[in-house]
N, C-alpha and C positions, 0 to 999 in steps of 0.2 A: 504493500499498500505506499509505505514512503516513497518509494523509488517512483511511481508512477502520479501521484496524489500526494507532495510533503504539506503544500496549504492545507487540505482538509484534514491530513494528520494530525499536522500541531494544532487545528482547533478545535477537532473531535475524534480525539484518541478512541473512544468509547465508541460501540454499537450494540443495538440487541440482536440478539441471536434467536430466530422465532423457536428453537428447539431448547436453548440454553439458558438464554437470559442475557445479562447485563454483560459485554467485553471488553476487553481491550486490546489494541494493537499493541504489542509489546516491544516492536522494534520502533515505534516511534519514538522521536527523541523526549515529546513534552507529556509521555506515561510515567506518573510517580512510581516510585519503587511500591511503597505502601498502599495500593490497590484496595481502597476502600469505599465505601458510597460517602463518607462525611469527607474525605480526602477531595472528591470529586464532585461534591455538591453543585457545582457552579456550571461544570463542562453537563453534566448530567441533566440539570434543568434545562440547558439551552438544545441538548439531546431529546431530550422529550417536547420540547416547543416545536421542533423540527419535524419529530415526526406525527407529532399532532398534527401540525399543518399541513401534511402529506397524507395521513388518513382522509382529513375532514376533505381537501383537496377531491381523491379518488372517490370518496362517499357520494359526494357530490353529483359526479360524472354517471355514477351508477344509478345514482336518484332519478338524474335526467333522462337516462338512456331507458329504465324502468316506465319511465311517465311518457316517455316520446317526445320528449322535446328535442 
C-alpha cells in the first residue's frame, strides 16, 4: 500500500476488513507501535466518517435504482 499510495497510507493507516474488523497497514510509516483504539481515536473517527459517507452514498444510489429514478 505504501509503495502505491503513500499519502493515503499516512492519512489512513487503518482499514476495516469485512471479516476481521479493524486492521492496520503495518508497513506504513504512520503506524504506531502500540496499536490500540485509544492511540488511534482521531484516525479511527476520520476513517469511520469516510466509511459512513460511502455507505450513505451507495445506499442512496441503490434506493434510487429500486424506485426507478
